[in-house]
N, C-alpha and C positions, 0 to 999 in steps of 0.2 A: 504494500500500500504506500503510494507516494505521499509524503507528509503534507504537501500543499494541495493535493487533489481533493475536490469536494466529495468524492466517493468512487465507487467502482460500478461499471456497467457490464453485465454479462450478455454477450452477443449469442443469439440462438439462430443459426441459419435455417432456412427452409429446406424442403425436399420431400414433402408428403409423408414424413415419418418413415421414409424408405432410404434416403441418403441425405447428405448435408451439402448444400450448395456452396462451393468455394467463393463465389462472388459475393455471397452474403455472410462471409466469415471474417477472415483476417483483414481484408480491406476496410470493412466497417469498423472493426476494433481500432485500426490505425487512425481512422478519421475521428473516432471518439477520443482517442488519446490526444489528437491535435487540438481538441477543445479544452484540454487540461484535466480531463478525467482519467482515471485508470480504467482499462477495459481489457477483457480477454474473451476468447471464444470458448463456449462450453460445447463440447462435442458429445451431446447427449446420445443415448442409445437409439438406434433406428431399428425398424422391424421388431420392436419390443412392445409388449402390451402394457396398457395403462394398469397401474400407476408408475411403472418403472421410469419413464422419462421425467415425469413430474417429480418423483422422489429425488432423482439425480440433481435437478435444478434447485429444488428446495435445500438440498444439502450444500450445494455451492453457495447459495445465498447466505446460509447460516455460517459457512466457513469465512466468507468475506466479512460478515458482521463481527465474528469472533476475532478477526485479524485487525479490527479497529476502523473499518470503513464507516465514515459518517453517514453516507447514503449508499444504498445498494439498489441498483436498477437492473431491469431486464429489457432487452431490445431484441425483438424477433420478427422474422419475415415468414409469411405464409404459414406453413405448419409450425415453424418456430415461433410465429406470432401467436398461434393457438397455445403453444406451450408457455410462452411468456405470460399471456393472459391467464392461463390456468394457474401458474405460480402466484399471480397477483390476486386471484379471486377465490382460490380453493378454500372451502369452508373449514377444512380440518387442519390447516396449517397453523403452526405455532408462530408467535410474533417474530422469533428469530428466523423463521423460514420464509416469511412474507417480504417481498421486495418493497422498497419505498416509492418506486415509480415504475411505470411500464411504457415502453414505446412499441406500438404494434403497427407493423408495416404490411399492408394488404393481407391481414391475418385471416386464416381459417377461424371461424367463430363458432358456427353451429354444427354440431354433429347430427342434428335432426334434418339438415338440408340434404338434398340429393346431389348437390354439387361438391366437387373435390372429394369424391367417395374414396379415392386412394388413401388420403390421410385417415379417414375414418376406418377403413379396412385394416390398414397397417397398425393403427393404435388400438382399435377395439375388436377387430375381427369382423368378418363378413356377416356373422350371425349375431351381432351385438343386439341386445334387447333395447326396446324403446326407453326403458328406465336408465340404462347405462348411457345411451346416447344423450338423453336429457341431462344426466348428471355431469356430463363432460362438455356441455354446450355453454360457452362463456356468457351469453346473454342471460342465462338463467342463474348465474352464480354471482352476479354483481350485487353488492350490499353497500350501505352508506359508509362503511369503514374501509372500502377498497382504496388503494393508493391512487394518486393522480395518474392519468393516462393521456398519452399522445397517440392519436390514431390517424392513419392516412390510407387512402385507397384511390383507385382510378375507376371511372365509370365504364371504361371499355374492357375491364378485366373479365375475360370469358371463362377463366378457370375457377376463380373464386368470385362469385357474383356479389356485387356490392349491396344489393337490396336484400340478399339472404344472409349476409355476414356483417359488414361494417355498420350498416344502418341500424339493424336491431341492437347491436352492441352500443352504439351511440345513444339510442333511445333509452336503453337500460341505465347507462351511466347518468344521463340527464335526469331520469326518473328517481334515481337513488341519491342525487345531489353530489355525485363524485366529481371532483375537479378534473376537467378534461379539456382537450383541444382536439378538434377534428378538422382534417383537410381533405378535400375531394378534388381530384384533378381530372381534366377531360381527356388527357392522352396518357398512354403508357400501358402496354400489355402486362400480364402477370409476370412477376419476376424481374422488374426493371432495376431493382436494387439501387445502385448509385449512378446509373446512366446520366451523363451530363448533357445530352442532346435533346431533352424533352422538358416541357414545363414542370413535370412532376419532380424534377430535381430540386425544386424549391422546398421539398420536404426537409432537406438537410439544413439550410439556414433557419427555417422555421423551428425545427427540432432543437437546433443549437441554442436559439433564443429561449425556448421553453426550458431547456435543461439549465441554462444560466439563471433563469428566474427561480427555479427550484433550489439551486445551489445558494443563491443569495438569501433565500428565505429560510434555509435550514439552520 
């Protein structure tokens, strides 16, 4: 833990819980470090059934907190966004396991949706019950004590449909009174990560400002 860093952010790449995307891994952690935060990639288990990936991330959050991090955040893309949100909202987490902030980038949110079934099958199995699917759907886990959330998505994402994922989560956050910031961009296919040739790249300076505000208020 760097002495003057406001905290540590754990980066969770996407990949449908099947693999981990390289472009959503170390380049993102490097960018976060350029903002003055500590950051590292958590290579959580893939093709592993719930709750194994969640338990790994919760343990990593607790490790950073025990090491003295003032703030511990999670930043995830797609399936990694689902995992980051799950770590932020899971009802059975201890205070040590729950992150202080979550950045969710075009996240898989609902396990009840028919879209991005690869994430659901890899995490829950093809024969998951409706109860299990509901219990791992982020929009159903939000409570007023959830940490602040930065959420962004694009309207043209055909893999993770915004109206089935980001919008229901944003509604849940607003309904619970959770501090949050939501940005929707008109361009950018699924998995754009840090591409710098589309308007959605604005998520990065917007997120940097949001993180700076949290650091200043901590």
